[in-house]
C-alpha positions as CSV (number, residue, x, y, z in Angstrom):
1,X,-59.6,66.4,5.9
2,X,-56.4,68.4,5.5
3,X,-56.6,69.8,2.0
4,X,-60.6,70.6,3.0
5,X,-59.5,72.3,6.0
6,X,-57.2,74.8,3.7
7,X,-59.8,75.6,0.9
8,X,-60.1,79.0,1.7
9,X,-56.0,79.5,0.9
10,X,-56.0,76.9,-1.6
11,X,-59.1,77.5,-3.4
12,X,-61.8,74.5,-4.6
13,X,-59.7,74.1,-7.8
14,X,-55.7,73.2,-6.0
15,X,-57.8,71.4,-3.6
16,X,-59.4,69.1,-6.0
17,X,-56.0,68.7,-8.3
18,X,-54.1,68.0,-5.1
19,X,-56.9,65.5,-4.3
20,X,-56.3,64.1,-7.7
21,X,-52.8,64.1,-7.9
22,X,-51.7,62.4,-4.4
23,X,-54.1,60.0,-5.2
24,X,-52.7,59.5,-8.2
25,X,-48.9,59.7,-7.1
26,X,-49.5,57.2,-4.4
27,X,-51.0,54.7,-6.4
28,X,-48.2,54.9,-8.8
29,X,-45.5,54.9,-6.1
30,X,-47.3,51.8,-4.6
31,X,-47.4,50.2,-7.9
32,X,-43.7,50.9,-8.2
33,X,-42.8,50.0,-4.6
34,X,-44.3,46.6,-4.8
35,X,-43.3,45.0,-8.0
36,X,-39.6,46.7,-8.4
37,X,-38.2,46.8,-4.8
38,X,-38.5,44.5,-1.7
39,X,-40.6,47.1,0.1
40,X,-43.8,45.6,-1.0
41,X,-43.1,43.0,2.1
42,X,-44.6,46.0,4.1
43,X,-47.9,45.7,2.5
44,X,-47.8,42.1,3.0
45,X,-47.2,42.5,6.3
46,X,-49.7,44.6,7.1
47,X,-52.5,42.7,5.7
48,X,-51.6,39.8,7.7
49,X,-50.6,41.4,10.7
50,X,-52.6,39.8,12.9
51,X,-56.3,37.9,13.4
52,X,-58.9,39.1,14.5
53,X,-61.9,38.5,16.7
54,X,-65.4,39.8,15.1
55,X,-63.4,42.0,13.4
56,X,-61.4,43.3,16.5
57,X,-57.5,42.8,16.2
58,X,-56.8,39.9,19.0
59,X,-53.9,42.2,19.8
60,X,-57.2,44.8,21.2
61,X,-59.5,42.1,21.7
62,X,-57.0,39.9,24.2
63,X,-55.3,42.3,25.8
64,X,-57.8,45.5,26.7
65,X,-59.7,42.8,28.9
66,X,-56.3,42.0,30.8
67,X,-55.7,46.1,31.3
68,X,-59.2,46.6,32.3
69,X,-58.6,44.0,35.1
70,X,-55.4,45.1,36.1
71,X,-57.0,48.8,36.7
72,X,-60.0,47.6,38.5
73,X,-57.0,46.5,41.0
74,X,-55.3,49.9,41.3
75,X,-57.6,52.4,39.8
76,X,-56.4,56.0,40.9
77,X,-52.9,55.4,41.4
78,X,-52.0,52.6,38.9
79,X,-49.5,50.1,39.5
80,X,-46.5,51.7,39.1
81,X,-44.4,52.4,35.6
82,X,-43.0,49.1,36.0
83,X,-44.7,47.2,33.0
84,X,-43.5,43.5,32.9
85,X,-43.5,43.1,29.0
86,X,-41.9,39.6,27.6
87,X,-38.6,40.9,27.8
88,X,-38.7,42.1,30.9
89,X,-40.2,38.7,32.4
90,X,-37.9,36.4,30.5
91,X,-34.3,38.9,32.0
92,X,-36.5,38.5,35.7
93,X,-36.9,34.8,34.8
94,X,-40.7,35.0,35.5
95,X,-43.1,32.7,33.6
96,X,-44.6,33.6,30.3
97,X,-48.3,33.5,32.2
98,X,-47.2,36.1,34.9
99,X,-45.7,39.1,32.2
100,X,-48.5,41.1,30.8
101,X,-49.2,42.2,27.2
102,X,-49.3,45.7,26.1
103,X,-52.7,46.7,25.8
104,X,-52.0,48.9,22.6
105,X,-53.8,51.9,23.7
106,X,-52.2,54.7,25.4
107,X,-55.0,55.5,27.4
108,X,-55.7,51.9,29.1
109,X,-51.5,51.9,29.2
110,X,-51.5,55.1,31.2
111,X,-54.5,54.4,33.6
112,X,-52.8,50.8,34.3
113,X,-49.6,52.5,34.9
114,X,-50.3,55.6,36.6
115,X,-54.1,55.3,37.3
116,X,-56.4,58.5,37.0
117,X,-54.7,60.9,38.6
118,X,-51.8,60.0,36.1
119,X,-54.4,60.3,33.4
120,X,-55.8,63.6,34.0
121,X,-52.2,65.9,33.7
122,X,-51.7,64.2,30.7
123,X,-55.0,64.5,29.1
124,X,-55.4,68.3,30.5
125,X,-51.9,69.0,28.7
126,X,-53.4,68.2,25.5
127,X,-57.2,69.9,25.8
128,X,-55.1,72.9,27.0
129,X,-53.1,73.1,24.1
130,X,-55.6,72.8,21.8
131,X,-57.9,75.6,23.9
132,X,-54.9,77.7,23.6
133,X,-54.6,77.3,20.1
134,X,-58.4,77.6,19.3
135,X,-58.3,80.9,21.3
136,X,-55.6,82.4,19.8
137,X,-57.1,81.5,16.0
138,X,-60.8,83.0,17.1
139,X,-59.0,86.0,19.3
140,X,-56.5,87.5,17.2
141,X,-56.6,88.7,13.8
142,X,-53.9,86.3,12.2
143,X,-52.6,85.9,8.3
144,X,-53.5,83.3,6.5
145,X,-50.1,81.3,6.8
146,X,-50.7,81.5,11.0
147,X,-54.6,80.9,10.8
148,X,-53.2,77.6,8.4
149,X,-50.5,76.6,11.2
150,X,-53.5,77.3,14.1
151,X,-55.9,75.2,12.1
152,X,-53.4,72.6,11.4
153,X,-52.4,72.3,15.2
154,X,-55.8,72.0,16.3
155,X,-56.4,68.9,13.9
156,X,-53.4,67.4,14.9
157,X,-54.1,67.5,18.4
158,X,-57.6,65.8,18.2
159,X,-55.8,63.5,15.5
160,X,-53.1,62.7,18.0
161,X,-55.7,61.7,20.8
162,X,-58.1,60.1,18.7
163,X,-55.2,57.6,17.7
164,X,-53.9,57.1,20.4
165,X,-57.4,54.7,21.1
166,X,-55.5,52.1,19.6
167,X,-51.6,52.6,19.6
168,X,-49.6,54.0,22.7
169,X,-46.1,55.8,22.4
170,X,-45.2,55.0,26.1
171,X,-43.2,51.8,25.3
172,X,-39.9,51.8,26.6
173,X,-38.5,51.1,23.3
174,X,-40.4,54.1,22.0
175,X,-40.3,56.7,25.1
176,X,-38.2,59.2,23.2
177,X,-41.5,59.7,20.9
178,X,-43.5,60.5,24.0
179,X,-41.0,63.8,25.0
180,X,-40.7,64.4,21.5
181,X,-44.3,64.9,21.1
182,X,-45.0,66.9,23.9
183,X,-41.9,69.4,22.9
184,X,-43.8,69.8,19.2
185,X,-46.8,70.2,21.0
186,X,-45.4,72.9,23.2
187,X,-43.5,74.6,20.2
188,X,-46.8,74.5,18.2
189,X,-48.5,76.6,21.1
190,X,-45.5,78.7,21.7
């Protein structure tokens, strides 16, 4: 998708070369990694990472209904930022049945912890960033490099928001990533 979006700057021939070359390098690197290093275990882990239920990973099919039920209890303001996971429950001496699994969806996590009122500014930030980049691309005459950078920003914002349906970066262990992502989007808009 990225290569095709930069077809104007690269040309059809170079896009095809990069695509074929990239696939070949990926295949060779994967074969070497699997055959000659311990890195191959990562591919095994990815293949066996979770069980599925009707094609949906159980990390989603079992956790999303729990999150939705919790969201229904406090839809507007959520239940607060104190998310009781396995580690926190153990520290508090709670039973395992009292803890809630991460929903593996940023939107469900935010709705559960900060509700609709908290989710709106979060999503609005990314929508506004996308709108500014799009308006700049359409309004101002820009050189090829700036045009490509703006298009890349548009693609990244959409890709990030779509990926967060089944992932979330707001876990306590990875909260620094949240600030990093907001900073990167801010720099891109700047």
